[in-house]
C-alpha angles and dihedrals in degrees: 000000000000122000132203090251089061095060106024125110107245098195102075119193111215139197134203116239089231094058118108118249087247091059091049092047091050091051091050092048093048092049093039093231135130101225147024130213109234112221134186121187088352094302124114110246102163150343127242119198138184087253091057089053093047097047102033101036115016098037090048091049093239121152114255088210091060103040119082125221090241089063095058105027123110109247143219092037116237110233139189133192119251086233094058118110121246088247093058091044089053090052091052091051092050093044092052096033093234135135098207133049126194109230109220144156119200092348092305113125110232100168148314129258124200132197087253091055090053094049090050090049092051091047092050091049091048092049091049092051091046091054090050091051092049092047091054088055 
């Protein structure tokens, strides 16, 4: 069985809700990632993604230097336990129609897991099981 902790990214890149969208976009570009966990007083309060910026700022011809992260972030943040299975994390993503889950325990951010991470985890599990089946002959 594969757990969220086995596939999550542990180094979470965060944003402040008072940052401008431009600051957040620059941070995403520098880190080559598609989303930032928005934190306030160390607690996750939202998630801002490249899609949020595209749809809520660029497509509406708003200035990224004048719009704050808090105005475009998805909130409340959807979380999952590091001890959850990939199957249950997938259900949470589908239920909430999201592609990223903040991995937390008692409001402490421990990581982030994306739909891609989950697919890779399922593929690795499938490949491992396939090798076992082939070895048994």
